[in-house]
N, C-alpha and C positions, 0 to 999 in steps of 0.2 A: 487343634486349629490348623487349617490348611495354610501352607506357606503362601503369602500374598503373590509372590512371583509366579507360582503355579496357577493360581486363579487367573492372573492376567494372561499367561500363556494360553490357558484353556480358552478364555474368551476370544483371544486373537485367532487361534486356529479354528474355532467354531465359526467365527464370522467369515474367514477366508474360505473355508470348506463349503459354506452355504452360498458362496458367490456374492456376498453382500459387500465385500470390500477387498482391496488389495492388502498386502502385508503391512506396508508402512502406515496406512491410514488406520487399520484395525489395531495395530500395536500402539499407535499414538493414543487412541481412545482408551485402550485397556490399561495403559500405564498411568493414566491421569491420577488415580488414587495413590500411587506409590511415591513416597517421599524419599526413600532411601535409594541412592544411586546404584547400590549393589543389587537391590531387588529389581530395579529397572533393567539393569544389564542382564541379569539372569532370566527375566521374562523374555527379553529379546532373543537371548541365546536359545532358550527352549523352543520358542515359537518358530524361529528361523530353522533350527535344526530339525524340528518335527516335520516341517514342510519339505526340507531337503531330503529327508530319508523316508518320506511317506510311502513310496512304492514298496520298499523293502518291509516296512512295518506292516503294511496291509497284507502282504504275502504271508507273513508270520501269523498275523491275526486270523486270516482265513484258514490257514492250516491247523492252528490250535483250536479254533472255535468250530471247525468242521462245517463252516457255512460261509458264503460270500459276505464281504464287508457291507455290501448293499443291503443285507438283511438286518444289520444292526442299527439301533437308534443312532442318529447323528451325534447326539451328546456322548453316548458311550464310545462311539468310534473316536471322537476327538480326545476323550480321556485316555483311551488305550494308546493312541498315537503319541501324545505328549509323554506318556509314562514310559513307553518302550524306548523312545529316544533317550530319555534320562537314564534308563537302566543300561542301555548299550553304549552310550557315548559320553556320559558325564560321570566319570569315576568318583568324583568328589562328593557325589550325592548318595547317601546310604540307600540301599535298595528298599529297606523296610520303610523308610520315610516316603519314598516314591509310591510304594504300594498302598500304604495307609492313606496318603493324601488322595490317591486315585479312588479309593473306596469312599472316602468322604465327599469327593467331588461328585461321584455318582449319586449319592444321597442328596447332596445340595442341588443337583440338577433334576430332582424329583424322580430318579430312577432307582429307588431303594431296592427293588426286586432284582436289579442287575448287579448289586454290590458283590454278591458271592461269585458271580461269573467273572467280574473284573479282577477280584482278588486271586482267583484260581489261575486265570490266564496269565496274569503278570508274574505270579510266583513261578509258573512254569517257564516263562521267558527268562526270568532271572536264573533259574537252575540250569537251563539248557542253552545259555547264551553262547557257549563255545561250539554248539552243534546244531544251530538253528537251520531250518530247511531252506537255505538260500542257494541257488544254483551256481556252480562253478563253470558251467558250459551249457549250451552253446553261447556264443558271444552276444546274441540278441537278448537272451535271458539274463546274462550277466549285467548288461547295460540297463535293461528295462526293469529288472527285479532287484538284483543284488546291489546295483548302483543307482537304482531309483530314478530312472528317467522315462518319460512317455515312450512307448514302443514305437510310435510313428516317427518320432524325432531320432531315436536310436537307429532305426533302419536307415534313415537318410544319411546320418553321419557314417555309418558302416559302409554304405554304398559309395559315398564320395571320398572318404579318407582311409578306409580300412580299419581293421580291428584294433591294432595297436594305438592309432591316433584317437579313435573313438573312445576307447577305454580311458586313455589319458585325459581326454576332454571331460568325460563324466567324473573322473576322480578330481579334476581341477574344480568342477562345479560344486563338488561336495565338501570343499574346504571353505571355511569362513574367509571372506575377503579382508585384506588389510585396509585400514583407513588411509586413504591417499589424499594428499593436499596438493594444490597448485599455489606456488608462491606468487603473490600479487606484486609484480615488479614495479608497479607504480608507487609502491610503498617500501619495498625492501628487496635486497638481493636474497638469493637462496641461502648463502652462508649466514647472513644477518638473521634470517628467520630461524634457521637451525639453532643459532645461539639464543635467540629470544625464547624459543620453545624449551630449550634446555634450562633456562632460568626459571621457567614455569613448571619444571619437573617432567617435561615431555621429551622423549628421544625420537629422532627422525633421521632418515638417511636418504640420499638422492636415489631416485628410481632409475631403472635401467635405460629407458629410452627417452622419455619426455624430459627436456632440459630443465623445466621449472617444477617438476614433480618431486614430492617427498613422500616416502613411506613411513608412517608412524610405527615405531617399534616398541614404544613404551609410553604409558600415560595416555591421557585423553585431552587433546587440545581444545575440544569443545567445552571443557569444564574449567578452562583457564581464562584469565582476563583478556587474552588475545582473541578469544572468540568474538565474532561480530565486530571486530575492529577493521576488517577488510585486509588484514595482513595476509590472509590465505583464503582460498576457496576449497571446499571439499569437492574434489573432482577426480573421477577415475582416470588412470593413466592413458588408457586407450582413447578416452574422450578428449584428453589433452592433445593427443597426437592428431586427432581430427581437427582441432582448433589450429594446430600448427600447419596442417595440410592446406588450410585456406590461404596461407601465405600473406597475411595482412601486413601492409607496409605503411610507414608514416605518410600522411597526406591522402590516403585512399578513402573513398566513400564506399561503405559496405552495408549490405542489407542482410540481417539475420532474421530469417522468416519464421522460425518456430523457436524463439529465443529462451523462454523460461526453462529452467530456473536462473539462467544467466551465466553459467560457467564459461561457455565459449564466447559469449558477448564480451564479458570483462577480460577474457584472455586476448581477444582481438583488440580491445581498447588498449591493453598494455603493450601489445605488439606495435601499435601505431604511435606509441609514446604520447598519447593524448592529442595528436594532430589528426586532421581529416575528420570524418564523422562516421558513426555507426548507428544505423536505424534498426532498432530491435523490436520485433513484433510478436505478439501472441494474442490469443482470442479471449479466453475466459478471465473473469475479474480476478480470481484467486491467483492465477498464473501471472497476470500482470503485476499484482501486488508483490508476489515473490520476486519477480524480475526486478521490480523497482527497488526493493530492499537490497538485493544483491549488488545492483549498480551503485546505489548510494553508498553502501559500505565500502565498495572498492575504491571510491574516490575518483572514478572516471568522469571526466567532464565533457567528453565528446560523444556520449551515447544519448540517443533520443528515442523515447518509447512511443510505440504506436499500438493501439489495440485494434487489430485487424486480422482477418483470416488470410493465411498465406496464399490461398487459392483465388482470392479476389483483391489482392493488395493494390490499392489505388495510389500508385506512385508514378512519377514521370518516367516514361519509357526511356531506356538507355541511359539512366542516370547513375548507375552504380558500377564501380570497378570490379566488385565481387559481390556475389549473392550466395549465401549459405542456406541450403535447405537441409537441416538436420531433421529428417522426416519422422513423423509419428510412425511407429512400427511395432512389430510383435514383441520386441525386447528380448528375443530368444538368445541373443548374444550375451546377456547379462544375468544368466541364471545363477551364477555364483553369488552375485550381490542381491538378486531378487529371486529366491528359490521358489516362490509361489507361482512365478510365471510359467514354469514347466507344466503346471497343472491347469492354469487358467487359459492358456493358449492351446489351440488345436490346428491341425493342418488345414481345416476348412476356413480358418481366418485369413490365410495368406492371399488368396485371390483378391478379396475386397481391399485388403491393405495395399497390395501392389497397384490396384486400380487407382486408389486415392493418391498414392505416392506419384504415380505417373501423371496424373492430372495436375498436381501441385508443381511438379517439375516443369511441365509444359507451360503453365501459366506464368511462371517466374522468369521465363526466358526474355520476356519483353523488357525486363528491368536492366539487363546486362548490356553495357556499352560495347561497341565493336572492339575486339581485343581483350575484353573483360572476361571474367571466368564465373562459371556457375558450379558450385561445389555441392554435390549430393552425398548425403551420409545417412547411415542407420546404425543402430546397435543390434541388428539382426544377424543371425548366422545363416539365413536361408537365401538361396539364389533368386527366388521370385521377387524378393524385396530389394535385391542388390544389383548384381550384374544384369539380370533380365530387365529390370526397370531402365537401366542406363542403355542397354542395347536397343530396347524398344524406342527410347527417346532419340538416340542417334540415327536410327533407321528412318525416323519421320522428320528429322530436322537437320538439314544439310549445312546449316550455318554454324554448327558447333563441332569441334573435334576434341578428342580426349588428350589431355596433356598434363602430366604430373608437375608439381612445383619443382623448380630447379634445385632447391636445397634438399629435396628428397631424392631426386635423381642422381645427384653427384655427391651427397654427403653420407654420413655413417648410417642414416636411416633407410638407405636405398633397398636393403634386404627386406623391408616391410612392404615393398611394392610388388604387385603381381606383374606378369609379363606385359600386360596392357597399360601399366602405369597407375592402376588403382591401388589405394591403400587398403590392406586387409591385415588385421591382427587376429591370431588364432591361439586358443589356450594351449594346445599341444605343441605349438611351434614357438610361441613367444612368451608364454606364461601370462597372457593378458586376455581380457574379455574379447569376444568376437565382435569387432567393429569393421565397418566398410565405408570407404569414401572414394568418390571419383571426381576429378576436376575436369570440367568441360569448358573449353575456351571458344569464345565467339570469334569467327573469322574477321 
């Protein structure tokens, strides 16, 4: 009998590789039949790890099969990928069990004639794991093959940051990300939440940069009674820094243009201590439903939801002290947390994304009062979506100037700022996902 977790991981990887789904959605569907939390965790670990190391696995498969992976049936390729990840990266899983399940998966997928091929290739990988044909040089091959990143992206990082930084970035992306929480200060202090989590069998420690961030070091808070009480929000530390960068203050009126799932919305609500108002907008029904649930759980009473497109937001001109555009982007800065993004995105995607981002930014200017600020942010690593969008905007709109929040310029987080005052976090420099933000103040 095939281990249920491996079936779920196979179904997940197959769906993602076919372009039918992203990893979170595919994994959610595949884990529905699994009742055991250990099986659910293992399925997620195998699926994410397989996608993380897909480039290296494919290189080995092509070498041992003596044919390009494109020549293999997609079902067989998915089986080989999940199995090689387990053989090379999950020491607690017996190799014989991995190979036996792979052979049975091939038969289950209707590929009985390929069972012998699968068996032979995986047994060879297991035998030769210490001498696999993975390059140690040049740097571009190390990044794109051995460290499993798209070649086009690896070339960009090498050109901008050099070999040492690019390799460190790739290694960062290939490590599972810790679970990071943001303390909801409307309900508890950081120390109070740490104590409450400890009482539920979960250990957590303060993060390095964001003041309300906790890194979970043991246990799973999502499986405790504290989950969905609003005591915390699952939110990446770099994302929390962007929320801080807005500089929300009590009494302010703030517009959050692309607000779902609501992490930054509720972060700003907490920063305003429930005074003033935050208008949070998103477009699709499912995203509005998710945003509403996050806001309700947080206990924030000054957040008002609007179902609207950020590019055609029908608001009173000049009515907001601050407008946050956390723009839809490639997500290439979050590869550690979303390993499938490296394969789902391509260089060709960047121009159209940047064009849409520029249009949204330009259209939201009308909402900012004189002296107010427009904050543009992404979770992208690439300049087309970041500094180039901002530079283009400033070149065409003389009413705005770039100005970082005072608490960032003068406080302990000033080293996170670029020379132009923009916020940028980088894996090889800060140990955080690659996020970007610029604060633009209306004259």
